[in-house]
C-alpha positions in Angstrom: -197.6 35.5 -52.3 -200.4 37.8 -51.1 -203.6 36.5 -49.7 -207.0 38.1 -49.2 -210.6 37.5 -48.8 -214.0 38.8 -47.9 -215.1 40.3 -44.6 -216.7 37.2 -43.2 -213.9 34.9 -44.4 -216.0 32.5 -46.5 -214.1 33.4 -49.7 -210.3 33.4 -49.8 -207.8 34.0 -52.6 -204.1 34.3 -53.2 -202.1 36.2 -55.8 -198.5 35.8 -56.7 -196.0 38.4 -58.0 -196.3 42.1 -58.3 -199.2 44.0 -59.7 -198.7 45.3 -63.3 -200.5 48.5 -62.4 -202.1 50.2 -59.3 -205.0 52.5 -60.0 -207.7 54.5 -58.3 -210.9 54.4 -60.2 -213.4 57.2 -59.9 -216.2 55.7 -62.1 -219.7 55.3 -61.0 -219.5 51.5 -60.7 -216.5 51.7 -58.4 -218.2 54.3 -56.2 -221.2 52.0 -55.9 -219.1 48.9 -55.2 -217.1 50.6 -52.5 -219.8 53.0 -51.2 -217.1 55.7 -51.3 -215.4 58.2 -53.6 -213.3 55.7 -55.6 -211.8 52.2 -55.5 -208.2 51.3 -54.9 -207.1 48.6 -57.3 -204.0 46.4 -57.9 -204.1 44.7 -61.3 -202.4 41.3 -61.4 -201.9 38.6 -64.2 -204.6 36.0 -63.8 -202.0 33.2 -64.0 -200.9 34.0 -60.4 -204.4 34.3 -59.0 -206.2 31.5 -57.3 -209.4 31.1 -55.2 -208.3 29.1 -52.2 -211.6 28.8 -50.3 -215.3 29.3 -51.1 -217.2 30.4 -54.2 -218.1 33.9 -55.2 -221.3 35.2 -56.6 -220.8 37.2 -59.7 -222.5 40.2 -61.3 -221.8 41.2 -64.9 -222.7 44.5 -66.6 -221.7 46.7 -69.4 -219.1 49.1 -67.9 -218.8 52.8 -68.7 -216.2 51.9 -71.4 -218.7 49.6 -73.2 -217.1 46.2 -72.3 -218.7 43.7 -70.0 -217.0 43.6 -66.5 -217.7 40.9 -63.9 -217.5 41.6 -60.2 -216.8 38.7 -57.9 -218.2 39.1 -54.4 -219.1 37.0 -51.3 -222.7 35.9 -51.3 -222.8 36.1 -47.5 -221.2 39.4 -46.6 -221.2 41.1 -49.9 -217.5 42.1 -50.1 -216.4 42.7 -53.7 -212.9 41.2 -54.0 -212.0 41.4 -57.7 -213.3 42.3 -61.1 -212.4 41.0 -64.6 -213.4 41.5 -68.2 -212.5 42.4 -71.7 -211.0 45.7 -70.7 -208.4 43.8 -68.7 -207.7 40.6 -70.7 -205.7 38.1 -68.8 -205.8 40.2 -65.6 -207.6 40.4 -62.3 -208.5 43.7 -60.8 -208.0 43.1 -57.1 -209.7 45.5 -54.6 -206.7 46.3 -52.4 -208.7 46.6 -49.2 -209.5 42.9 -49.4 -205.9 41.9 -49.1 -204.8 40.6 -45.6 -201.6 42.6 -45.4 -202.4 45.6 -43.2 -199.9 47.7 -45.3 -201.4 46.6 -48.6 -203.0 50.0 -49.2 -199.8 51.9 -48.3 -197.9 49.7 -50.7 -200.4 50.2 -53.6 -199.8 53.9 -54.2 -201.6 54.5 -57.5 -199.6 55.0 -60.7 -202.8 55.9 -62.5 -206.2 57.5 -61.8 -209.0 56.2 -64.1 -212.0 58.4 -64.9 -210.1 61.3 -63.3 -212.6 64.0 -64.5 -215.3 62.3 -62.4 -213.2 62.7 -59.2 -215.2 64.4 -56.5 -213.9 68.0 -56.1 -212.7 67.6 -52.5 -210.4 64.6 -53.4 -207.0 65.7 -54.7 -205.2 64.1 -57.6 -202.4 61.7 -56.6 -199.1 63.5 -57.4 -197.2 62.0 -60.3 -200.1 59.5 -61.1 -201.2 59.4 -64.7 -204.6 61.1 -65.0 -206.9 59.2 -67.5 -210.2 60.3 -69.0 -211.6 56.8 -68.8 -210.3 53.3 -68.7 -207.6 53.7 -71.4 
């Protein structure tokens, strides 16, 4: 079981099993959430996901693909830990950098890059990762 949480530690979660997909996302929303060039995501079945401490604040919006997506973040430190929505029914999109395992990012080599045409020009494509135009 993997565990994670926000920067200040007020919200904690656990997730069981292996991700069904690992993906970088280059969309505008992910850039704004991370304050960087993309987000690194591990997508898990929601049945193995559990909030173990605290309560998140949520922000919902219509994503680039047209579906509503909800971000769950700490109301104290602002860390976005996961997202969910109709684009990923039955799944939680975990922001890998919020997992406790120091090697989590190394273990989450992306199998897919979402919104690949929006990748900034000085970031190279991940070799052998599927390059998608959008979310699907």
